[in-house]
C-alpha positions as CSV (number, residue, x, y, z in Angstrom):
1,F,-16.4,24.4,68.5
2,Q,-14.5,21.3,67.4
3,P,-12.8,20.8,64.1
4,A,-14.5,18.3,61.7
5,S,-12.9,14.9,61.4
6,P,-11.1,14.0,58.1
7,F,-14.0,11.7,57.2
8,V,-16.5,14.6,57.4
9,K,-14.3,16.8,55.4
10,T,-13.9,14.2,52.7
11,S,-17.7,13.6,52.6
12,L,-18.5,17.3,52.4
13,G,-15.9,17.7,49.6
14,R,-17.6,14.9,47.6
15,V,-21.0,16.4,48.1
16,V,-19.8,19.8,46.9
17,N,-18.0,18.4,43.9
18,G,-21.1,16.3,43.1
19,V,-23.4,19.4,43.2
20,I,-21.0,21.4,41.0
21,S,-20.7,18.6,38.5
22,A,-24.5,18.2,38.3
23,A,-24.9,22.0,37.8
24,V,-22.3,21.9,35.0
25,N,-24.0,18.9,33.3
26,M,-27.4,20.6,33.6
27,R,-26.1,23.8,32.0
28,A,-24.6,21.8,29.2
29,N,-27.8,19.9,28.5
30,L,-29.8,23.1,28.5
31,M,-27.4,24.6,25.9
32,V,-27.8,21.5,23.7
33,I,-31.6,21.9,23.9
34,Q,-31.6,25.6,23.3
35,L,-29.0,25.8,20.6
36,P,-31.3,24.6,17.7
37,I,-34.0,27.1,18.9
38,M,-31.5,29.9,19.0
39,L,-30.2,29.1,15.6
40,D,-33.7,28.9,14.2
41,R,-34.5,32.3,15.8
42,R,-31.4,33.8,14.3
43,R,-32.3,32.5,10.8
44,Q,-35.8,34.2,11.2
45,L,-34.2,37.5,12.2
46,S,-31.7,37.3,9.4
47,A,-34.5,36.7,6.9
48,T,-36.2,39.9,7.9
49,G,-33.0,41.9,7.7
50,V,-32.9,42.7,11.4
51,F,-29.2,41.9,11.8
52,S,-28.2,44.1,8.9
53,R,-30.4,46.9,10.3
54,I,-28.7,46.6,13.6
55,A,-25.3,46.7,11.9
56,S,-26.3,49.9,10.1
57,N,-27.6,51.5,13.3
58,E,-31.1,51.9,11.9
59,F,-32.6,51.0,15.3
60,V,-33.3,54.0,17.6
61,R,-31.3,53.8,20.8
62,R,-32.9,54.2,24.2
63,P,-31.4,56.8,26.6
64,Q,-29.4,54.0,28.2
65,G,-27.9,53.1,24.8
66,R,-29.7,49.9,24.3
67,F,-31.6,48.9,21.2
68,H,-35.4,48.7,21.2
69,D,-36.7,45.2,21.6
70,I,-36.7,43.3,18.3
71,R,-40.2,41.9,17.5
72,L,-41.0,40.1,14.3
73,P,-44.2,41.4,12.6
74,D,-47.3,39.2,12.9
75,P,-48.2,38.1,9.3
76,S,-51.8,37.8,10.1
77,M,-51.9,41.4,11.5
78,S,-50.1,42.7,8.5
79,F,-52.6,41.1,6.2
80,L,-55.5,42.6,8.3
81,I,-54.0,46.1,8.1
82,K,-53.6,45.8,4.3
83,L,-57.2,44.6,4.0
84,V,-58.5,47.5,6.1
85,R,-56.5,50.0,4.0
86,L,-57.8,48.5,0.8
87,V,-61.4,48.7,2.0
88,W,-61.0,52.2,3.4
89,A,-59.6,53.5,0.1
90,S,-62.0,51.5,-2.0
91,P,-64.5,54.4,-2.8
92,N,-61.6,56.3,-4.6
93,T,-60.4,53.1,-6.2
94,L,-63.9,52.4,-7.6
95,I,-64.0,55.8,-9.3
96,G,-60.6,55.1,-10.9
97,L,-61.6,51.6,-11.9
98,L,-64.8,52.9,-13.5
99,I,-62.8,55.5,-15.6
100,G,-60.0,53.1,-16.4
101,L,-62.2,50.2,-17.5
102,L,-64.4,52.5,-19.6
103,A,-61.3,53.8,-21.3
104,Y,-59.9,50.3,-21.6
105,V,-62.8,49.3,-23.9
106,F,-61.6,52.0,-26.3
107,G,-57.9,51.1,-26.4
108,T,-56.4,52.3,-23.2
109,R,-53.7,49.9,-21.8
110,A,-53.5,48.6,-18.2
111,Q,-50.8,47.1,-16.0
112,L,-50.4,46.1,-12.4
113,R,-47.5,47.6,-10.6
114,H,-46.7,47.6,-6.8
115,G,-50.2,46.8,-5.7
116,C,-51.9,49.4,-8.0
117,L,-53.7,49.1,-11.3
118,E,-52.4,51.6,-13.8
119,F,-54.2,52.7,-16.9
120,Y,-52.4,54.7,-19.6
121,G,-52.8,55.9,-23.2
122,G,-56.0,56.3,-25.3
123,L,-58.9,58.1,-23.6
124,V,-57.0,58.4,-20.4
125,T,-54.3,60.5,-22.0
126,R,-57.0,62.7,-23.7
127,A,-58.8,63.2,-20.4
128,L,-55.5,64.1,-18.6
129,D,-55.0,66.8,-21.3
130,H,-58.0,68.7,-19.8
131,I,-57.6,67.9,-16.1
132,P,-57.6,70.5,-14.7
133,P,-58.9,72.7,-17.5
134,G,-56.2,74.5,-19.4
135,S,-53.3,72.2,-18.3
136,R,-51.9,68.8,-19.0
137,T,-51.7,66.4,-16.1
138,A,-49.0,63.7,-16.1
139,A,-50.9,61.3,-13.9
140,M,-53.7,61.1,-11.4
141,T,-54.2,58.7,-8.4
142,L,-57.6,57.5,-7.2
143,G,-57.2,55.0,-4.4
144,H,-55.2,52.1,-5.7
145,T,-55.8,53.1,-9.3
146,I,-53.4,55.4,-11.2
147,L,-54.2,57.1,-14.5
148,G,-51.2,58.1,-16.5
149,R,-50.3,59.5,-19.9
150,D,-48.0,56.6,-21.0
151,R,-45.7,54.0,-19.5
152,A,-42.7,56.3,-19.5
153,V,-44.5,58.9,-17.6
154,L,-45.8,56.4,-15.1
155,D,-42.3,55.1,-14.5
156,R,-41.1,58.6,-13.8
157,V,-44.0,59.7,-11.4
158,R,-44.8,56.4,-9.8
159,A,-43.0,57.2,-6.5
160,H,-44.9,60.5,-6.3
161,E,-48.2,59.0,-7.1
162,H,-47.7,56.3,-4.4
163,V,-47.6,59.0,-1.8
164,H,-51.1,59.9,-2.9
165,V,-52.0,56.2,-2.6
166,R,-50.9,56.3,1.0
167,Q,-52.9,59.5,1.5
168,C,-56.0,57.7,0.1
169,E,-55.4,54.9,2.6
170,R,-55.4,57.4,5.4
171,W,-58.3,59.6,4.3
172,G,-60.5,57.0,2.7
173,P,-63.7,58.4,1.2
174,F,-62.7,61.9,2.5
175,F,-59.6,62.1,0.3
176,L,-61.2,63.8,-2.7
177,P,-63.4,66.2,-0.7
178,A,-60.3,67.2,1.4
179,Y,-58.1,67.6,-1.7
180,L,-60.5,69.6,-3.7
181,G,-61.5,71.6,-0.6
182,C,-57.9,72.6,0.0
183,S,-57.5,73.6,-3.7
184,L,-60.6,75.7,-3.5
185,I,-59.5,77.6,-0.4
186,L,-56.0,78.2,-1.9
187,W,-57.6,79.5,-5.1
188,L,-59.8,81.9,-3.2
189,R,-56.7,83.1,-1.4
190,R,-55.0,83.7,-4.7
191,R,-52.4,81.0,-4.1
192,D,-51.5,78.0,-6.3
193,P,-54.3,75.5,-5.9
194,Y,-52.0,72.7,-7.0
195,L,-48.4,73.3,-5.7
196,D,-49.6,74.8,-2.5
197,N,-52.1,72.0,-1.8
198,P,-50.9,70.2,1.4
199,F,-51.4,66.8,-0.2
200,E,-49.1,67.9,-3.1
201,V,-46.6,69.5,-0.7
202,E,-46.2,66.2,1.1
203,A,-45.9,64.2,-2.2
204,Y,-43.3,66.6,-3.7
205,A,-41.3,66.6,-0.5
206,I,-40.9,62.8,-0.8
207,S,-40.6,62.5,-4.6
208,D,-40.3,65.4,-7.1
209,P,-40.5,64.0,-10.7
210,R,-39.5,67.4,-12.0
211,I,-36.1,67.0,-10.3
212,E,-35.7,63.3,-10.8
213,S,-36.3,63.5,-14.5
214,T,-33.5,66.0,-15.0
């Protein structure tokens, strides 16, 4: 082994310095190119509230302590899911629309709130006075249609009724048979066919108008 001459050392030093300089310049150029993309991505995430959710620890942590991957929802998929839910719950909605529109001709009022058509007053109030027989119902949900006594009552029970809207979206045309079937079984067992009904138990657990109105 013979030591390299000063010329070789100088040449190697220049080559190494040139490679390092090229790598640094390449990294800088990549950052310049990626910076607008990263900023645009951050604006998208901020628009969806993801950063605020991370700050409030709403994301579930993995066992290793890392957050789950952040993925923005696909707007087209969200629209498709909403459309499927509307169609699946439509048999119940059509029943509510038929009742509401018939009552609307004779003075019942209507309003659109949070994706649901609400009917109140007039014949709807009179019908709710006898549903079920011997009691006065505040409101009743049929698909994406809600029948209520008046606007004040609808404002008070809307969160509760929207739990039934979600139930209609899950059960579709089987919602009414399942609801009435549960009430019948509970009545035969001498239990409360309304408050012990699993559909009402879920709705009251999420929103109880009796407590919220006090």
